N, CA, C and O atoms as CSV, one atom per row, in Angstrom:
chain,resi,resn,atom,element,x,y,z
A,1,MET,N,N,20.724,-87.633,1.700
A,1,MET,CA,C,19.724,-87.136,1.377
A,1,MET,C,C,19.062,-85.322,1.838
A,1,MET,O,O,18.938,-84.740,2.916
A,2,ALA,N,N,18.794,-84.958,0.502
A,2,ALA,CA,C,18.595,-82.899,0.554
A,2,ALA,C,C,17.560,-82.753,1.650
A,2,ALA,O,O,16.845,-83.563,2.241
A,3,ARG,N,N,17.707,-81.582,1.711
A,3,ARG,CA,C,16.930,-81.531,2.618
A,3,ARG,C,C,15.708,-80.759,1.423
A,3,ARG,O,O,16.138,-80.496,0.300
A,4,LYS,N,N,14.251,-80.446,1.749
A,4,LYS,CA,C,13.411,-79.783,0.529
A,4,LYS,C,C,13.219,-78.234,1.574
A,4,LYS,O,O,12.625,-78.091,2.643
A,5,ARG,N,N,13.916,-77.335,0.813
A,5,ARG,CA,C,13.720,-75.662,1.749
A,5,ARG,C,C,12.127,-75.592,1.656
A,5,ARG,O,O,11.284,-76.131,0.939
A,6,GLU,N,N,12.110,-74.944,2.405
A,6,GLU,CA,C,10.860,-74.143,3.219
A,6,GLU,C,C,10.873,-73.468,3.008
A,6,GLU,O,O,11.831,-72.800,3.398
A,7,VAL,N,N,9.467,-72.573,1.827
A,7,VAL,CA,C,9.266,-71.370,1.993
A,7,VAL,C,C,8.195,-70.673,2.458
A,7,VAL,O,O,6.988,-70.900,2.370
A,8,MET,N,N,8.934,-69.612,3.066
A,8,MET,CA,C,7.565,-68.820,3.724
A,8,MET,C,C,6.694,-68.304,2.652
A,8,MET,O,O,6.879,-67.981,1.478
A,9,HIS,N,N,5.193,-68.349,3.840
A,9,HIS,CA,C,4.158,-67.768,2.739
A,9,HIS,C,C,4.890,-65.829,2.812
A,9,HIS,O,O,5.715,-65.235,3.506
A,10,TYR,N,N,3.722,-65.386,1.332
A,10,TYR,CA,C,3.703,-63.787,2.019
A,10,TYR,C,C,3.727,-62.830,2.738
A,10,TYR,O,O,4.518,-61.911,2.951
A,11,SER,N,N,2.318,-63.279,3.271
A,11,SER,CA,C,2.108,-62.167,4.586
A,11,SER,C,C,2.527,-62.954,6.019
A,11,SER,O,O,1.874,-62.764,7.045
A,12,TYR,N,N,3.734,-63.893,5.972
A,12,TYR,CA,C,4.596,-63.902,7.480
A,12,TYR,C,C,5.501,-62.582,7.435
A,12,TYR,O,O,6.261,-62.266,6.520
A,13,ARG,N,N,5.272,-61.931,8.537
A,13,ARG,CA,C,5.910,-61.083,9.028
A,13,ARG,C,C,6.431,-61.929,10.336
A,13,ARG,O,O,5.573,-62.399,11.084
A,14,PRO,N,N,8.118,-62.173,10.684
A,14,PRO,CA,C,8.678,-62.103,11.463
A,14,PRO,C,C,8.619,-60.544,13.280
A,14,PRO,O,O,8.959,-59.362,13.228
A,15,GLY,N,N,8.019,-61.402,14.631
A,15,GLY,CA,C,8.368,-59.807,15.452
A,15,GLY,C,C,6.359,-60.157,15.165
A,15,GLY,O,O,5.921,-60.021,16.307
A,16,VAL,N,N,5.836,-60.304,14.768
A,16,VAL,CA,C,3.604,-59.668,14.807
A,16,VAL,C,C,3.328,-61.101,14.712
A,16,VAL,O,O,4.043,-61.920,14.136
A,17,GLN,N,N,2.000,-61.384,15.454
A,17,GLN,CA,C,1.280,-62.416,16.392
A,17,GLN,C,C,1.463,-62.548,14.885
A,17,GLN,O,O,1.907,-61.627,14.199
A,18,ASN,N,N,0.832,-64.620,14.041
A,18,ASN,CA,C,-0.025,-64.761,13.503
A,18,ASN,C,C,-0.308,-65.443,13.200
A,18,ASN,O,O,-0.080,-66.114,12.194
A,19,GLY,N,N,-1.003,-65.512,14.103
A,19,GLY,CA,C,-2.859,-66.259,13.910
A,19,GLY,C,C,-3.743,-65.911,14.213
A,19,GLY,O,O,-3.747,-64.718,14.516
A,20,ARG,N,N,-4.796,-66.524,14.316
A,20,ARG,CA,C,-5.625,-65.821,14.429
A,20,ARG,C,C,-5.789,-64.541,14.471
A,20,ARG,O,O,-4.950,-63.844,15.042
A,21,ILE,N,N,-6.849,-64.019,13.902
A,21,ILE,CA,C,-7.335,-62.553,14.585
A,21,ILE,C,C,-8.692,-62.803,15.658
A,21,ILE,O,O,-9.172,-63.930,15.778
A,22,THR,N,N,-9.077,-61.968,16.189
A,22,THR,CA,C,-9.888,-62.162,16.876
A,22,THR,C,C,-10.483,-60.851,17.037
A,22,THR,O,O,-9.730,-59.892,17.205
A,23,ARG,N,N,-11.928,-60.661,17.004
A,23,ARG,CA,C,-12.633,-59.002,17.172
A,23,ARG,C,C,-12.700,-58.433,18.351
A,23,ARG,O,O,-13.010,-59.074,19.355
A,24,ARG,N,N,-12.528,-57.667,18.361
A,24,ARG,CA,C,-13.017,-56.797,19.436
A,24,ARG,C,C,-14.295,-56.607,19.594
A,24,ARG,O,O,-15.146,-56.425,18.724
A,25,PRO,N,N,-14.429,-56.662,20.922
A,25,PRO,CA,C,-15.537,-55.504,20.922
A,25,PRO,C,C,-15.737,-54.647,20.934
A,25,PRO,O,O,-15.027,-53.703,21.280
A,26,ARG,N,N,-16.917,-54.657,20.511
A,26,ARG,CA,C,-17.643,-52.952,20.552
A,26,ARG,C,C,-17.250,-52.643,21.712
A,26,ARG,O,O,-17.250,-53.485,22.610
A,27,PRO,N,N,-16.653,-50.782,21.999
A,27,PRO,CA,C,-17.027,-49.931,22.594
A,27,PRO,C,C,-18.594,-49.678,22.591
A,27,PRO,O,O,-19.533,-49.597,21.799
A,28,VAL,N,N,-18.226,-49.579,24.401
A,28,VAL,CA,C,-20.038,-48.849,24.820
A,28,VAL,C,C,-19.687,-47.807,25.611
A,28,VAL,O,O,-18.922,-47.670,26.566
A,29,ALA,N,N,-20.835,-46.703,24.648
A,29,ALA,CA,C,-20.706,-45.786,25.146
A,29,ALA,C,C,-20.861,-45.095,26.841
A,29,ALA,O,O,-22.086,-45.141,26.961
A,30,PRO,N,N,-20.522,-44.716,27.691
A,30,PRO,CA,C,-20.319,-44.254,28.731
A,30,PRO,C,C,-22.039,-44.096,28.941
A,30,PRO,O,O,-22.496,-43.543,27.940
A,31,ALA,N,N,-23.071,-44.406,29.907
A,31,ALA,CA,C,-23.760,-43.845,30.395
A,31,ALA,C,C,-23.810,-42.156,30.622
A,31,ALA,O,O,-22.768,-41.510,30.517
A,32,ILE,N,N,-24.679,-41.712,30.836
A,32,ILE,CA,C,-24.387,-40.244,30.583
A,32,ILE,C,C,-25.235,-39.932,31.887
A,32,ILE,O,O,-26.400,-40.214,32.165
A,33,ARG,N,N,-23.951,-39.048,32.803
A,33,ARG,CA,C,-24.463,-38.475,34.374
A,33,ARG,C,C,-25.672,-37.697,34.127
A,33,ARG,O,O,-25.804,-37.336,32.957
A,34,SER,N,N,-26.456,-37.401,34.828
A,34,SER,CA,C,-26.922,-36.551,35.134
A,34,SER,C,C,-26.374,-35.772,36.865
A,34,SER,O,O,-26.151,-36.212,37.993
A,35,TYR,N,N,-26.361,-34.883,36.416
A,35,TYR,CA,C,-25.854,-33.414,37.281
A,35,TYR,C,C,-27.674,-33.142,38.014
A,35,TYR,O,O,-28.780,-33.472,37.585
A,36,PRO,N,N,-27.207,-32.364,39.319
A,36,PRO,CA,C,-28.562,-31.782,40.087
A,36,PRO,C,C,-28.419,-30.615,39.441
A,36,PRO,O,O,-27.341,-30.054,39.248
A,37,VAL,N,N,-29.685,-30.158,39.033
A,37,VAL,CA,C,-30.270,-29.191,38.360
A,37,VAL,C,C,-29.302,-27.139,38.892
A,37,VAL,O,O,-28.948,-26.123,38.293
A,38,ASN,N,N,-29.333,-27.813,40.683
A,38,ASN,CA,C,-28.856,-26.517,41.198
A,38,ASN,C,C,-27.807,-26.530,41.367
A,38,ASN,O,O,-27.388,-25.535,41.960
A,39,ARG,N,N,-26.890,-27.469,41.026
A,39,ARG,CA,C,-25.539,-27.398,40.438
A,39,ARG,C,C,-25.125,-27.180,39.370
A,39,ARG,O,O,-23.920,-26.929,39.386
A,40,LEU,N,N,-25.672,-27.154,38.217
A,40,LEU,CA,C,-25.584,-26.700,37.060
A,40,LEU,C,C,-25.278,-25.290,36.655
A,40,LEU,O,O,-24.279,-24.867,36.073
A,41,VAL,N,N,-26.763,-24.389,37.248
A,41,VAL,CA,C,-27.404,-23.440,37.794
A,41,VAL,C,C,-26.454,-22.454,38.423
A,41,VAL,O,O,-25.988,-21.417,37.952
A,42,GLN,N,N,-26.312,-22.909,39.365
A,42,GLN,CA,C,-25.474,-22.336,40.739
A,42,GLN,C,C,-24.340,-20.896,40.441
A,42,GLN,O,O,-23.296,-21.081,41.066
A,43,VAL,N,N,-24.331,-19.622,39.686
A,43,VAL,CA,C,-23.450,-18.972,39.591
A,43,VAL,C,C,-23.427,-17.924,40.901
A,43,VAL,O,O,-24.322,-17.306,41.477
A,44,THR,N,N,-21.844,-18.029,41.113
A,44,THR,CA,C,-21.624,-16.678,42.394
A,44,THR,C,C,-20.934,-15.699,41.633
A,44,THR,O,O,-20.552,-15.483,40.483
A,45,ASP,N,N,-20.940,-15.010,43.195
A,45,ASP,CA,C,-20.472,-13.090,42.844
A,45,ASP,C,C,-18.860,-13.124,41.554
A,45,ASP,O,O,-18.339,-12.336,40.764
A,46,HIS,N,N,-18.565,-14.944,42.162
A,46,HIS,CA,C,-17.149,-14.551,41.247
A,46,HIS,C,C,-17.049,-14.894,39.941
A,46,HIS,O,O,-16.123,-14.687,39.156
A,47,HIS,N,N,-18.311,-15.554,39.747
A,47,HIS,CA,C,-18.332,-16.168,38.911
A,47,HIS,C,C,-18.711,-14.485,37.086
A,47,HIS,O,O,-18.347,-14.364,35.917
A,48,LEU,N,N,-19.450,-13.818,37.921
A,48,LEU,CA,C,-20.468,-13.163,36.776
A,48,LEU,C,C,-19.173,-11.646,37.118
A,48,LEU,O,O,-19.503,-10.650,36.474
A,49,ARG,N,N,-18.254,-11.501,37.736
A,49,ARG,CA,C,-17.305,-10.720,37.422
A,49,ARG,C,C,-16.432,-11.203,36.409
A,49,ARG,O,O,-16.416,-10.635,35.317
A,50,LEU,N,N,-15.583,-12.344,36.677
A,50,LEU,CA,C,-15.265,-12.997,35.382
A,50,LEU,C,C,-16.163,-12.596,33.993
A,50,LEU,O,O,-15.774,-12.139,32.918
A,51,LEU,N,N,-17.433,-12.934,34.432
A,51,LEU,CA,C,-18.045,-12.711,32.606
A,51,LEU,C,C,-17.339,-11.433,32.671
A,51,LEU,O,O,-16.354,-11.289,31.946
A,52,LEU,N,N,-17.741,-10.418,33.500
A,52,LEU,CA,C,-17.686,-8.922,32.857
A,52,LEU,C,C,-16.842,-8.705,32.890
A,52,LEU,O,O,-16.560,-7.737,32.183
A,53,LEU,N,N,-15.390,-9.494,33.880
A,53,LEU,CA,C,-14.064,-9.434,33.007
A,53,LEU,C,C,-13.835,-9.301,31.442
A,53,LEU,O,O,-13.295,-8.637,30.556
A,54,LEU,N,N,-14.513,-10.242,31.688
A,54,LEU,CA,C,-13.829,-11.223,29.696
A,54,LEU,C,C,-14.953,-10.782,29.177
A,54,LEU,O,O,-15.054,-11.544,28.215
A,55,ILE,N,N,-15.813,-10.133,29.136
A,55,ILE,CA,C,-16.717,-8.804,27.864
A,55,ILE,C,C,-16.505,-7.588,27.820
A,55,ILE,O,O,-16.966,-6.670,27.142
A,56,GLY,N,N,-15.593,-7.680,28.786
A,56,GLY,CA,C,-14.986,-6.082,28.860
A,56,GLY,C,C,-13.996,-6.038,27.982
A,56,GLY,O,O,-13.692,-5.526,26.905
A,57,SER,N,N,-13.418,-7.066,29.172
A,57,SER,CA,C,-11.379,-6.707,27.950
A,57,SER,C,C,-11.984,-7.578,26.029
A,57,SER,O,O,-11.134,-7.770,25.159
A,58,GLY,N,N,-13.353,-7.905,25.823
A,58,GLY,CA,C,-13.734,-8.667,24.681
A,58,GLY,C,C,-13.804,-7.394,23.517
A,58,GLY,O,O,-13.362,-7.346,22.369
A,59,VAL,N,N,-14.699,-6.204,24.492
A,59,VAL,CA,C,-14.941,-4.806,23.587
A,59,VAL,C,C,-13.944,-4.331,24.142
A,59,VAL,O,O,-13.295,-4.008,23.147
A,60,LEU,N,N,-13.616,-4.177,24.604
A,60,LEU,CA,C,-12.027,-3.319,24.537
A,60,LEU,C,C,-11.076,-3.350,23.346
A,60,LEU,O,O,-10.545,-2.422,22.736
A,61,ILE,N,N,-10.964,-5.434,23.085
A,61,ILE,CA,C,-9.503,-5.366,21.740
A,61,ILE,C,C,-10.641,-4.975,20.498
A,61,ILE,O,O,-10.217,-4.505,19.442
A,62,ALA,N,N,-12.018,-5.190,20.692
A,62,ALA,CA,C,-12.876,-5.331,19.047
A,62,ALA,C,C,-12.988,-3.670,19.084
A,62,ALA,O,O,-13.294,-3.270,17.961
A,63,MET,N,N,-12.820,-2.502,20.114
A,63,MET,CA,C,-12.769,-1.162,20.112
A,63,MET,C,C,-11.687,-0.519,19.810
A,63,MET,O,O,-11.639,0.709,19.877
A,64,GLY,N,N,-10.616,-1.301,19.416
A,64,GLY,CA,C,-9.122,-0.705,18.796
A,64,GLY,C,C,-9.059,-1.570,18.458
A,64,GLY,O,O,-7.916,-1.891,18.783
A,65,PHE,N,N,-9.668,-2.737,17.722
A,65,PHE,CA,C,-9.743,-3.210,16.131
A,65,PHE,C,C,-10.359,-2.341,15.239
A,65,PHE,O,O,-9.904,-2.051,14.133
A,66,LEU,N,N,-11.607,-1.840,15.817
A,66,LEU,CA,C,-12.636,-0.520,14.703
A,66,LEU,C,C,-11.026,0.371,14.957
A,66,LEU,O,O,-10.202,-0.029,14.135
A,67,PHE,N,N,-10.634,1.124,15.617
A,67,PHE,CA,C,-10.437,2.431,16.373
A,67,PHE,C,C,-8.731,2.203,14.607
A,67,PHE,O,O,-8.676,2.923,13.610
A,68,SER,N,N,-7.631,0.878,14.987
A,68,SER,CA,C,-7.127,0.587,13.939
A,68,SER,C,C,-7.201,0.630,12.731
A,68,SER,O,O,-6.263,0.843,11.963
A,69,LEU,N,N,-8.962,0.318,12.294
A,69,LEU,CA,C,-9.250,0.047,11.027
A,69,LEU,C,C,-9.694,1.414,10.589
A,69,LEU,O,O,-9.457,1.618,9.398
A,70,HIS,N,N,-10.226,2.325,11.173
A,70,HIS,CA,C,-10.402,3.593,11.464
A,70,HIS,C,C,-9.610,4.307,11.091
A,70,HIS,O,O,-9.984,5.201,10.333
A,71,GLN,N,N,-8.165,4.219,11.465
A,71,GLN,CA,C,-6.872,4.774,10.963
A,71,GLN,C,C,-6.230,4.350,9.716
A,71,GLN,O,O,-5.478,5.011,9.001
A,72,HIS,N,N,-6.710,2.942,9.539
A,72,HIS,CA,C,-5.758,2.923,7.855
A,72,HIS,C,C,-6.714,3.640,6.825
A,72,HIS,O,O,-6.227,4.261,5.881
A,73,PHE,N,N,-8.358,3.532,7.048
A,73,PHE,CA,C,-8.281,4.451,6.062
A,73,PHE,C,C,-8.778,5.215,6.176
A,73,PHE,O,O,-9.615,5.403,5.294
A,74,THR,N,N,-8.706,6.166,7.195
A,74,THR,CA,C,-8.426,7.334,7.526
A,74,THR,C,C,-6.548,7.447,6.309
A,74,THR,O,O,-6.556,7.859,5.150
A,75,ALA,N,N,-5.369,7.005,6.989
A,75,ALA,CA,C,-3.958,6.827,6.545
A,75,ALA,C,C,-3.885,6.468,4.746
A,75,ALA,O,O,-2.863,6.456,4.060
A,76,SER,N,N,-5.578,6.143,4.201
A,76,SER,CA,C,-5.345,5.532,2.945
A,76,SER,C,C,-6.069,7.215,2.201
A,76,SER,O,O,-5.827,7.599,1.057
A,77,ALA,N,N,-6.685,7.736,2.909
A,77,ALA,CA,C,-7.452,8.364,1.742
A,77,ALA,C,C,-6.214,9.424,2.182
A,77,ALA,O,O,-5.296,9.223,1.387
A,78,ILE,N,N,-5.865,10.405,3.079
A,78,ILE,CA,C,-4.652,10.884,2.788
A,78,ILE,C,C,-3.776,10.721,1.840
A,78,ILE,O,O,-3.499,11.568,0.991
A,79,GLY,N,N,-3.271,9.562,1.947
A,79,GLY,CA,C,-2.409,9.431,0.908
A,79,GLY,C,C,-2.918,9.419,-1.036
A,79,GLY,O,O,-2.374,9.922,-2.019
A,80,GLN,N,N,-4.151,8.610,-0.872
A,80,GLN,CA,C,-4.566,9.507,-2.261
A,80,GLN,C,C,-4.765,11.035,-2.700
A,80,GLN,O,O,-4.626,11.757,-3.687
A,81,ALA,N,N,-5.183,11.087,-1.341
A,81,ALA,CA,C,-5.254,13.101,-1.187
A,81,ALA,C,C,-3.789,13.844,-1.731
A,81,ALA,O,O,-3.841,14.665,-2.647
A,82,GLU,N,N,-2.863,13.584,-1.269
A,82,GLU,CA,C,-1.791,13.615,-1.778
A,82,GLU,C,C,-0.848,13.217,-2.632
A,82,GLU,O,O,0.246,13.688,-2.940
A,83,VAL,N,N,-1.976,11.436,-3.257
A,83,VAL,CA,C,-1.202,12.248,-4.682
A,83,VAL,C,C,-1.368,12.656,-5.971
A,83,VAL,O,O,-0.768,12.576,-7.043
A,84,GLU,N,N,-2.875,13.352,-5.310
A,84,GLU,CA,C,-4.089,13.958,-6.081
A,84,GLU,C,C,-3.203,14.884,-6.431
A,84,GLU,O,O,-2.691,15.047,-7.538
A,85,LEU,N,N,-2.967,15.745,-5.031
A,85,LEU,CA,C,-2.072,16.855,-5.031
A,85,LEU,C,C,-0.532,17.183,-5.710
A,85,LEU,O,O,-0.166,18.344,-5.899
A,86,ARG,N,N,0.038,16.389,-5.937
A,86,ARG,CA,C,1.751,16.066,-6.152
A,86,ARG,C,C,0.929,16.025,-7.493
A,86,ARG,O,O,1.812,15.995,-8.350
A,87,ALA,N,N,0.217,16.014,-7.871
A,87,ALA,CA,C,-0.082,15.114,-9.703
A,87,ALA,C,C,-0.306,16.277,-10.106
A,87,ALA,O,O,0.189,16.711,-11.147
A,88,GLN,N,N,-1.243,17.090,-9.187
A,88,GLN,CA,C,-1.752,18.887,-9.529
A,88,GLN,C,C,-0.608,19.481,-9.444
A,88,GLN,O,O,-0.412,19.961,-10.561
A,89,GLN,N,N,0.339,19.748,-8.704
A,89,GLN,CA,C,1.420,20.591,-8.529
A,89,GLN,C,C,2.599,19.914,-9.716
A,89,GLN,O,O,3.706,20.452,-9.745
A,90,ASP,N,N,2.405,19.092,-10.383
A,90,ASP,CA,C,3.472,19.045,-11.240
A,90,ASP,C,C,2.646,19.196,-12.050
A,90,ASP,O,O,3.582,19.422,-12.817
A,91,GLN,N,N,1.425,19.342,-12.924
A,91,GLN,CA,C,1.154,20.299,-13.922
A,91,GLN,C,C,1.393,21.280,-13.794
A,91,GLN,O,O,2.073,21.601,-14.768
A,92,LEU,N,N,1.191,22.596,-12.744
A,92,LEU,CA,C,0.524,23.404,-12.576
A,92,LEU,C,C,2.299,23.943,-12.657
A,92,LEU,O,O,2.506,25.127,-12.924
A,93,ARG,N,N,3.467,23.022,-12.418
A,93,ARG,CA,C,5.012,23.567,-12.293
A,93,ARG,C,C,4.936,24.050,-13.230
A,93,ARG,O,O,4.887,25.205,-13.652
A,94,SER,N,N,4.913,22.383,-13.875
A,94,SER,CA,C,4.882,22.066,-16.490
A,94,SER,C,C,4.144,23.310,-16.360
A,94,SER,O,O,5.047,24.019,-16.803
A,95,GLU,N,N,2.959,24.357,-16.031
A,95,GLU,CA,C,2.706,25.656,-17.397
A,95,GLU,C,C,3.338,26.290,-17.199
A,95,GLU,O,O,3.901,26.924,-18.091
A,96,ARG,N,N,3.789,26.599,-14.914
A,96,ARG,CA,C,3.733,28.394,-15.104
A,96,ARG,C,C,5.495,27.505,-15.900
A,96,ARG,O,O,5.356,27.831,-17.078
A,97,LEU,N,N,6.451,26.927,-15.861
A,97,LEU,CA,C,7.394,26.674,-16.713
A,97,LEU,C,C,7.677,27.449,-18.515
A,97,LEU,O,O,8.510,27.888,-19.309
A,98,TYR,N,N,5.828,27.064,-18.197
A,98,TYR,CA,C,5.508,27.265,-19.957
A,98,TYR,C,C,4.997,28.674,-19.688
A,98,TYR,O,O,5.713,29.618,-20.022
A,99,LEU,N,N,4.316,28.800,-19.356
A,99,LEU,CA,C,4.008,30.478,-19.673
A,99,LEU,C,C,5.213,31.346,-18.864
A,99,LEU,O,O,5.185,32.576,-18.847
A,100,GLU,N,N,6.085,30.702,-18.315
A,100,GLU,CA,C,7.421,31.906,-18.091
A,100,GLU,C,C,8.509,31.953,-20.212
A,100,GLU,O,O,9.065,32.797,-20.916
A,101,LEU,N,N,8.214,30.586,-20.263
A,101,LEU,CA,C,9.704,30.630,-21.044
A,101,LEU,C,C,8.579,32.036,-22.042
A,101,LEU,O,O,9.083,33.132,-22.289
A,102,VAL,N,N,7.063,31.690,-22.486
A,102,VAL,CA,C,6.007,31.937,-23.634
A,102,VAL,C,C,5.879,33.823,-23.016
A,102,VAL,O,O,4.977,34.574,-23.387
A,103,ARG,N,N,7.356,34.357,-21.747
A,103,ARG,CA,C,6.846,35.934,-21.297
A,103,ARG,C,C,7.999,36.567,-22.057
A,103,ARG,O,O,8.040,37.584,-22.750
A,104,ASP,N,N,9.050,35.551,-21.682
A,104,ASP,CA,C,10.657,35.385,-22.398
A,104,ASP,C,C,10.621,35.654,-23.983
A,104,ASP,O,O,11.488,36.254,-24.619
A,105,GLN,N,N,9.965,35.338,-24.265
A,105,GLN,CA,C,10.139,35.009,-25.877
A,105,GLN,C,C,8.956,35.745,-26.078
A,105,GLN,O,O,8.615,34.957,-26.961
A,106,MET,N,N,8.076,36.503,-26.055
A,106,MET,CA,C,7.510,37.763,-25.937
A,106,MET,C,C,8.060,38.928,-25.965
A,106,MET,O,O,7.742,39.836,-26.733
A,107,LEU,N,N,9.481,38.987,-24.576
A,107,LEU,CA,C,8.975,39.777,-24.293
A,107,LEU,C,C,10.891,40.350,-24.919
A,107,LEU,O,O,11.272,41.521,-24.939
A,108,SER,N,N,11.484,39.490,-25.216
A,108,SER,CA,C,12.465,39.569,-26.397
A,108,SER,C,C,12.619,40.533,-27.157
A,108,SER,O,O,11.706,41.330,-27.372
A,109,LEU,N,N,13.672,40.619,-27.639
A,109,LEU,CA,C,13.710,42.408,-28.748
A,109,LEU,C,C,13.566,42.189,-29.818
A,109,LEU,O,O,12.988,43.070,-30.454
A,110,LYS,N,N,13.930,41.133,-30.453
A,110,LYS,CA,C,13.920,40.203,-31.483
A,110,LYS,C,C,12.397,40.466,-32.063
A,110,LYS,O,O,11.979,41.156,-32.992
A,111,GLU,N,N,11.601,39.401,-30.865
A,111,GLU,CA,C,10.018,39.123,-30.708
A,111,GLU,C,C,9.685,40.325,-31.212
A,111,GLU,O,O,9.432,40.434,-32.412
A,112,LEU,N,N,9.621,41.811,-30.031
A,112,LEU,CA,C,9.349,42.880,-30.192
A,112,LEU,C,C,9.689,43.452,-32.284
A,112,LEU,O,O,8.862,43.624,-33.180
A,113,GLU,N,N,10.704,43.531,-32.298
A,113,GLU,CA,C,11.398,43.799,-33.598
A,113,GLU,C,C,9.354,43.280,-34.516
A,113,GLU,O,O,8.260,43.751,-34.828
A,114,ARG,N,N,10.277,41.899,-34.486
A,114,ARG,CA,C,9.380,41.173,-35.423
A,114,ARG,C,C,7.895,41.485,-35.318
A,114,ARG,O,O,7.107,41.065,-36.165
A,115,GLN,N,N,7.489,42.263,-34.218
A,115,GLN,CA,C,5.831,42.248,-34.184
A,115,GLN,C,C,5.563,43.767,-34.902
A,115,GLN,O,O,4.740,44.086,-35.760
A,116,ALA,N,N,6.638,44.604,-34.169
A,116,ALA,CA,C,6.557,46.204,-34.623
A,116,ALA,C,C,6.669,45.658,-36.146
A,116,ALA,O,O,5.883,46.421,-36.707
A,117,ARG,N,N,6.923,45.224,-36.652
A,117,ARG,CA,C,7.684,45.123,-38.591
A,117,ARG,C,C,5.920,44.520,-38.959
A,117,ARG,O,O,5.270,45.044,-39.864
A,118,GLN,N,N,5.282,43.234,-37.988
A,118,GLN,CA,C,4.060,42.905,-38.732
A,118,GLN,C,C,3.109,44.142,-38.507
A,118,GLN,O,O,2.404,44.451,-39.467
A,119,SER,N,N,2.996,44.959,-37.236
A,119,SER,CA,C,2.041,45.799,-37.539
A,119,SER,C,C,2.386,47.396,-38.246
A,119,SER,O,O,1.841,48.498,-38.185
A,120,ARG,N,N,3.395,46.927,-38.816
A,120,ARG,CA,C,3.780,48.240,-39.940
A,120,ARG,C,C,3.144,49.812,-39.212
A,120,ARG,O,O,2.984,50.872,-39.817
A,121,ALA,N,N,2.871,49.530,-37.758
A,121,ALA,CA,C,3.705,50.699,-37.006
A,121,ALA,C,C,4.071,51.700,-37.099
A,121,ALA,O,O,3.668,52.841,-37.326
A,122,ILE,N,N,5.299,50.948,-36.807
A,122,ILE,CA,C,6.623,51.942,-37.268
A,122,ILE,C,C,7.465,50.891,-37.682
A,122,ILE,O,O,7.281,49.676,-37.760
A,123,GLY,N,N,8.884,51.959,-38.048
A,123,GLY,CA,C,9.649,51.606,-38.866
A,123,GLY,C,C,10.780,50.370,-37.911
A,123,GLY,O,O,10.847,50.109,-36.709
A,124,PRO,N,N,11.379,49.954,-38.858
A,124,PRO,CA,C,12.309,48.612,-38.672
A,124,PRO,C,C,13.506,49.591,-36.949
A,124,PRO,O,O,13.304,50.762,-36.626
A,125,VAL,N,N,14.324,48.885,-36.404
A,125,VAL,CA,C,13.927,49.306,-34.643
A,125,VAL,C,C,16.009,49.366,-34.602
A,125,VAL,O,O,16.570,48.308,-34.887
A,126,GLU,N,N,16.649,50.252,-34.350
A,126,GLU,CA,C,18.431,49.351,-33.859
A,126,GLU,C,C,18.253,49.927,-32.968
A,126,GLU,O,O,17.685,50.968,-32.637
A,127,LEU,N,N,19.117,48.711,-32.311
A,127,LEU,CA,C,18.877,48.796,-30.517
A,127,LEU,C,C,20.154,50.156,-30.568
A,127,LEU,O,O,20.107,51.334,-30.213
A,128,ASP,N,N,21.286,49.271,-31.216
A,128,ASP,CA,C,22.444,49.520,-31.578
A,128,ASP,C,C,22.951,50.673,-32.774
A,128,ASP,O,O,23.860,50.374,-33.549
A,129,PRO,N,N,22.396,51.759,-32.824
A,129,PRO,CA,C,22.793,52.464,-33.767
A,129,PRO,C,C,24.503,52.499,-33.623
A,129,PRO,O,O,25.039,52.891,-32.586
A,130,PRO,N,N,25.287,52.027,-34.830
A,130,PRO,CA,C,26.649,52.338,-35.315
A,130,PRO,C,C,27.414,53.271,-35.122
A,130,PRO,O,O,26.859,54.306,-35.489
A,131,LEU,N,N,28.866,53.538,-34.557
A,131,LEU,CA,C,28.930,54.945,-34.211
A,131,LEU,C,C,29.714,55.220,-35.563
A,131,LEU,O,O,30.317,54.456,-36.317
A,132,ALA,N,N,29.498,56.513,-35.594
A,132,ALA,CA,C,30.598,57.607,-36.741
A,132,ALA,C,C,31.201,57.846,-36.319
A,132,ALA,O,O,31.035,58.595,-35.356
A,133,PRO,N,N,32.905,57.219,-36.853
A,133,PRO,CA,C,33.559,58.050,-36.321
A,133,PRO,C,C,34.237,59.661,-36.597
A,133,PRO,O,O,34.048,60.422,-37.546
A,134,GLU,N,N,34.654,59.744,-35.997
A,134,GLU,CA,C,35.208,61.264,-35.950
A,134,GLU,C,C,36.308,61.821,-36.741
A,134,GLU,O,O,37.506,61.629,-36.953
A,135,ARG,N,N,35.652,62.352,-36.971
A,135,ARG,CA,C,36.920,62.644,-38.266
A,135,ARG,C,C,37.614,63.947,-37.803
A,135,ARG,O,O,37.029,64.933,-37.357
A,136,SER,N,N,39.082,63.793,-37.992
A,136,SER,CA,C,39.304,65.088,-36.545
A,136,SER,C,C,40.297,65.835,-37.315
A,136,SER,O,O,41.379,65.557,-37.832
A,137,LYS,N,N,39.525,66.933,-37.211
A,137,LYS,CA,C,40.081,67.614,-38.188
A,137,LYS,C,C,41.891,68.452,-38.242
A,137,LYS,O,O,42.104,69.620,-37.915
A,138,ARG,N,N,42.171,68.191,-38.372
A,138,ARG,CA,C,43.726,67.866,-38.635
A,138,ARG,C,C,43.902,68.713,-40.250
A,138,ARG,O,O,43.771,68.554,-41.464
A,139,LYS,N,N,44.367,69.876,-38.995
A,139,LYS,CA,C,45.552,70.398,-40.510
A,139,LYS,C,C,45.832,70.022,-41.089
A,139,LYS,O,O,46.714,69.460,-40.440
A,140,ALA,N,N,46.067,69.415,-42.743
A,140,ALA,CA,C,47.433,69.423,-43.192
A,140,ALA,C,C,48.539,69.670,-43.501
A,140,ALA,O,O,48.454,70.724,-44.130
A,141,ARG,N,N,49.391,69.415,-43.467
A,141,ARG,CA,C,50.814,70.359,-43.647
A,141,ARG,C,C,51.287,70.549,-43.936
A,141,ARG,O,O,52.035,71.377,-43.415
């Protein structure tokens, strides 16, 4: 006789209690204790010193942050001014080079001669007149 194979239920998990689930009781909030008023309000000299120390250190830290923020903005403003000055310096340098080029061009001899011809105040200028070869006075024999 063949034994019928039992198929386990899909919700069965071995090692887990598979019985009926019981509800747990709701947790009850603990009763609020009331402390004596004098115990809460009682502040000693030690507590005041600690409080002043905490407030003082907090103020010092806040001042440090404000100082560093001021330094940051000052450095940013100086950097921006430096960039503007460098741009102005580059522009002035290129303008100076251009003016030197124009001055050299105006002072060149060819340019002076050209301008003199245009004004027709003087005739053409010979810079180096060609030297005429001296004819030696040799007696012909």
